[in-house]
Every structure is written in structure tokens, then in C-alpha cells.
N, C-alpha and C positions, 0 to 999 in steps of 0.2 A: 194686022195687030193693032189693038187700041193703044193710043198714046195716053199716058197718065200724067197729069200735071198737078202742081202744088199751087193752090189759089188762096190759102189762108194759113196764118201762123198764130199760135197762142202759147204762152208759157208762164209759169211761175216757178222760180228757182232760188237757190241760195244767193244768186247775183242780183235778182230783181223780181218785182211782182208782175212784170209783163215782158213782152218780147223786146221792146225798145230799151228798157233799162238793163235787161239781161245781156243783150248784144253790146250795148255801150260799155258795160263793165268788162265783158270778155275782151273787147278790143283794147281796153285800157289795161288789161292784165291784172285785174283786181281779184283777190281771193274772197270766196264766200265762206271760208272755214273759220269757225270761231269756237271759243271755250263754251261748253254747255253751262247754261245758267240754272243749275238744279243741284240737288244733293245726292245724286245717284252714286257718284264716286265714293263718297263717305258712307252712304247707306248700304251699298252692295259690294263695296270693295273693287270697283271698276278701275282698271288700269288706263282705260281710254277715256279722255274727258273732252274730246273735240268732235265736231261734226259740221257738215254743211247744212245748217238749218235754213228753212225757208225764209226769204227776206221779208215777205209780207204775209202775215198769218191769214189763213182763209176766213177766219171770223171777222176780219176787218173788211172783207169784200162781200161775203155771203150773209144772208139773213139768219137770225137765230134759229128759226124752224128748220132751215136747210142744214145747218151744222148739227142740229140735234138728231137728225135722221140719217146722216151720212158719216161713215168713217172718214178720217182725214185724207185717206188715199182717194176716195171719191170726191171729197171737197176740192182737192187740188185739181182733179181732172175736170170738174165743172168750171172752175175758174179759167183754166186754159182753153176749154172748149168755147166758152162764151167769147173770149177774145178772138180766137181763130175764126169763129163763125162770122163775127162782125167784120173782121179783116177781109173775109172772103166776099163781103157784100151782102150777107144774110140771104143767100140765093133761095129763090122759090123752087122747091123740088118736090116732085111726087113722093110722098112718104114711102111708097113701095119701091122707089128707086134710090132711097137714101139709106146708107148703111153705117155701121159703127164697128170699129175694132180698136179697143182701148184696153191695155193690159197693165197688170201689176205683177211684180215678181214674187211678192210675199203676201199681199192682200191685207185684210183688216186686222193687223196684229194688235193695234191699240184697242179695238172693240173686243177682240177675243180675250185679251188678258185683263182688261178692265171688267169684263163680264165675269170672268173667273174669280176676280177679287170680290165682286159683289156677291156671287154665289157662296163663297167661303165665309164672308163676313156677315152677310145679311140674310142668306137663305134663298131658295129657289124662287119664292114669290116676288123677289125684287129684281130678278133678271128681266131686262127690257124685251118686249115682244119683237122689236125690230133688230134684235141681236144678230140673227142669222143673215138677213138681207144686208146688214152692214158689214159683216166679217167675211162673207164669201168673196173669193178672188175675182169673180166677175161683177162684183158690185159697182166699180167705177164704170165699166162698160154699160151695165144696165141703167145706171142713173143718167149717163149721157144719152142712151137710147130714148129714155123717157123724156129727157129735156128736149130732144130734137124731134120726137115723134117718128123716129126712124123704124121702118118695117122691112127693109131689105135684108136684115140680119144684124145681130149684135154679137161680136166675138171678143174673146179674151184669151188669146194663146198665152200660156204660162211657160216660160222657158228661162227662169231665173233672170240673169242680167241681160239676156237677149230679148226679153219679153216685149219691150217697147218697139224695138226694131222689127220683131216678128209680127206685131200688130200692124205696122205699116206695110210689111210684105203681104199680110193677109188682105189688107185693103186694096193693094195693087192687084192681087189676084181676083178679088171681087169685081173690080172694074173690068179687068181683062176678060173675065168669063161672061160679062154682060149682066151680072146680077145687080149692079148698081151704077148710077151715073155719078154719084157723090158719096164719099165715105169720110167720116170723121175718125181720124186715126192717130194713135199716140200711146204714151205710157205714163204711168204715175207711180209714185211711191211715197209713203209716209211711215217709215220703219225705224226712225230714230228713237228707239225704245231700249231700255236697259238690257232686256233679254237678247236683243239683236246685237248690241255692242258686246255683251259678254260672250255670246256664241261665236261671233266672227273673231273676236280677240282670242278665244280658246283655240281657234285654228291658226293663230299667229298670222292672220290676214290683214289686221288693221295697223296703221301707224300709231305709235305711242309718243309722237312728237308733241306732247302737251305744252311744252314751253315755247313752241313756235307754230301756232295753229295755221297761220297763213302760208307757212312754208312746208306744211306737213305732207301735202300731196305733191309728189315730185317724180312723175313718170320719167323713166329713162335715165335718171340721175343715179350715180353709183351709190349714193347714200340713201336711196329709197328704202323704206322699211314697212310698206303696206299701204293699203288704200284708206281713204277717209270716207265714212258714211255721209251720204247726202240725201236730200229729200226734194221733191218737186214734181212737176208735170210739164209735158209739152204735147200739144196737139197740132196736127197738120190737117188741113182740108185738102183731100185728093179728089180729083174728078177727071172724067174723060176730057181730052182736049176739045173734042167736038162740042160737048156740053158747055165747057168753059167759054169757048169762043162765041157760041150762040148767044150767051147772055152778056158778052162783053167784059168778062172778068179779067182782072190783072193776073198774070201768071209769073210766079217767082222762078220756077224751074220745072224740069220734067223728071219724074221718077222713071228712069229708062230701063232699069233691070234690077232683079233681086237674085241673091244666091244664098242657099241654105244647105248646110251639111251638119253632120254630127261626128264627134271624135270616136265614140265607142271605145273609150280608153279608161276613164276614171270618173267617179261621181263629183269630184271637185277640181282635180288638177287637169290642165290642158294637155293634150298630146304633145310630147316634147319637141317634135319636129315641126309642129304647126302646119302639117300637110293639109288637114281639112279646113283650117282657117284660110290657107292660101287658095284651096279649091273653091270655097265660098265666094271669094273675091273674083276668081276666074269665071265662075258660073254667072255672077252678077253682070260681068262685062259681056259674056257670051250671049246671055239672054237679051241684052240691049243691042247686040250687033256691034259692039265696040272693041277696039284693040287695046292692048296693054299700053301702047304708046299714046293713047288718048287721055290717060290719067294725068291730071295736073295737081290733085289735092286729095289727101286722105285725112279723115278724122278717125283715129284708131281707138280701139277699146282702151288700151293703155291705162290701167287702173293704178299703177304705182306699186305693184307687187314685185318682189325680188325676182321671181321666176317668170311670171306671165308676160311682163313687158318685152323681154328679149325673145320669147317664143314668137310673139306677134311680129316683132321687128324682123326676125329672120324669115317669117312667112311672107311679109311684105317684100323684103329684098329678094327672096326666092322667086316670087311672082314677077316682079318688075325687072329684075336683072339690072343692067346698066342704066335703064330708064329711071330707076329710083333716084338718080341724081337730079332729075328734072321734076320731081314730085315734092310738094310742100306738105309736111306732116304737122298737124295741130292737135296736141293732146290736151283737150279742154277740161278733162277731169282734174287737171292741176289747179283749176279755179273753182269748179263746182263741187268737187268730191265725186263720189260714185253714187249715182241715184238709183242703182240696182235696176228694177223694172222700168224706171223712168229714164234711165241713162240713154238708151238707144234712140228714144224720141227726142230728147234734148239735143243730142249730138247730130241727129238728122236735121234738126232745125238749124244748128250752127253750120252744117254743111250746105244747106240751102242758102243761108244768108251769105256764106263765103262766096258761093257762085254768083249770087245776085249782085253783091257789092264788089266782086272781084278782089276780095280781101281775106286772107287766111289769118284767123285769130292766133294769138301767141300761146305757147306753152310756157308757164312760169316755173320757177323754183329749180330749174336745171342749171346748176352751177358747175357740175362735173359730169358731163355726158358719158354714159357707159360706152366704153371703146367698141363694144359689139354693135352699137347703133350705126348702121350704114345707110341711113336715110336722112334727107335734109329736114331737120327739125326746126320749125319756126319758134324762136325763143324770145321771150320778153316783150317784143313789139310786133305788131301785125306786119304782114308782107303782102304785096300785091300778087294776085294770080296773073299768069300770062294772059294777054289779050286774046280774044277769039274763043272758039269753042273748046270744050274740054269736059272731062268727066271727073266728078268728085265722089269718092267712096266713103261710106260711113260704116264702120265695123262694130259689131256687138257680139260678145261671146259670154255664155252663161255656164254656171255649174251644171254638170251633167254632160258637157261637151256640145252644147248648142251653139252653132255658129251662123251668124246672119250678116250679110253684106248688102248694102243698098247702094245702087249706082244712080247718081243724079247728074243731069246735064243741063246746059243753058236753056233758058226758056226760048 
């Protein structure tokens, strides 16, 4: 069985414009949630006025021609990809052995709706020729493929908030099947748009804590009232361990197993018992040949919704049993907000960094932990992971009942 390793990391998030600043802010327990600086609330009657907007705008990093031909979701993916590729040492790879798997949960919503406004206000002749290539959900993956000259396949699995994690799982499978030696994998989202805020709020899914943006995302707290929209991207460079060692690459961690299940329950609500969430974690461990007692850390989906948080918490406790007392839980959406299709990739990055530095980042804003939370939650300040080997799980769950668990182990 081919061993898959992580050799490069890239990110642009509400916490920072690169991996270093994002990780530093996470360890410091800083929030990336802020009041939106626009007139949307007044213009459209929005009740939600907060979001985790990107810390460094892509137009500050990319050229004007690049931003003109790409939707913001693709722009963010390119920023993260360039950092990850450089971090991996810009390896020389046969293009036919280089793959891409980069996903967005929503796609080019800004392009789609801006183009609709152009059509209504100025007519069909003013709609840009690049509209479809910019709005299609596989656009970020396609632009990364073009950037890298990758020919082993470019994939964009769309599974709502599990999309970024499923892209990483797809990359893992590509390497396992011998289709590629190196895969650029991750997720991206740029959906902080009034229609998305209005639609999620209509579901009563969003926090309305406008008077306390930094404290609005509070997973597992009894006062949680919904998730906070976030935007950003993270990309991991995955490659076979044989290929990585042959070129003398640094290795952050191994992606040792993946688990994917589906609830078959409801288009939006998770299955109440969390059975398939638990099974996804179990499958990830089994595919890696690992035991439940090997788990030392989990970065949960933990969005800060009233119902969802406790379903996952019960699923984790049900899987781990008494071993849950030995596992550190870090709910990092408390700082970044929920990056939708980008969430799984950013949290995979946090999971890899936690293993690499032996440090579990904190969960902030939990002043009154839910009494049903029977897992050791890292609160306010980071905590050391135990010395030695261990597995860290990164969980991502999406509307429609998509469940993905990634199992990372020490390099």
C-alpha cells in the first residue's frame, strides 16, 4: 500500500494571508470575524452583519489580469497553491504524474450574480465571454491545473461543506491507485455575498451576534446560535512517500487513511445519532490500520450550530468510548468562521500543523460548555499533544449528509 505524505502547505484565511500568519493567529486564539463594511444590511434588510472575511485580499497578491479572469474562489485557490508549491520545494514532476483536486462547495457565486445584474441592467451584449469558465464549480481546480501544467487529472468533488476534505481524499486515492506521484489538493470558498447570507439566515443557520463579532462563533457553548460565514482557501501538496524521499523533500505528516459515508437522512440536517459520522471516522482509522486508542487529537466539523455540534460530539464519544478522555479536541471554526467548501482543507492544514508542532490550537468563545460535551476541549490557549506517535482526525460534514474523515499521522 502506497504511503501518502504532506510536503507543502498553503493558505489564505480570515486569520492571515499565508500559513505562518494563519497558524500564529490560531495559536494565539485570535478571531477573524468582523463587521461587514458594506451597506448590505440597510439595502437588503439583512439580519446578519458579520463574517470571516479574507485577511489579505487576493487583488493585493495577484495581478490585475489574473483577477479579471478568475472568480474570487479561484483567485484564493491560486494564492494558496503558489504558497504550497513553493513550500514543497517546487518539485520537478512529470506533468502526466501531477494531479489536482481542488473543490468549492458553492462555486463562482459572485461571477454568476454579477453577470445576472449586468444582463438585467445592460443587456446580453455586455455579459463577459469568460462568465461560464469563471462561475463553474470546477473553475478553481481548472485554474490550478493550468497553473501547474498538471495532466494526471483535475478533480473538483462538490459535497457542500465536506468538499475540501473530499478533494484531499480524492488526491489520496489518486496516489494510492498509482495515477499520480504528486497531487495539489484542497478547498476554496468566496461566498460572502448577500444572497448567501440571506439564504443561510433564512434557515436559521447563522449567528446574529452582530454586537460581538469576535465572540459570535462559539462551538459547544450553550449560548451558540449558529455558524458564521467565512471565506478563504487552503492547499496541501500530497505525494507518495517514495517520490518525496527520492527528491529529499521535507515531510510534515502522513495522510494515513480516509473515511467517507453518507447519512441518507435529510438534505440539510445531520442524522440525529451521528452514526455515519462515527462510521466515517472508524473507516479512516481502519483504512490506515490504526486503532481507536491511537487517536490523540481531533479537529471536528463543529460549526457552532445548536443541533449539529452535539450530534458530532456524541458521534466522537461513541467512537472513542473512555479513550475520549485522552483526546484533545480543537474547534478552530471558533476563530475562522465556517469556510464552507474551504473548511475541510483549512482544518486539515490545522491538523497537520498540530501534529508537526505537537500543539493543539485552542477553541475560543466557550465560556459555558454544553454539559453534553464529553470530550476534552482545548479552550482559549493551545495545549501540547502527547509525545510519540499518534493519529489526528479532521472531520468535515456537508449538507446532504456527506461525511468525510481524514486520518493524519506523524511524519
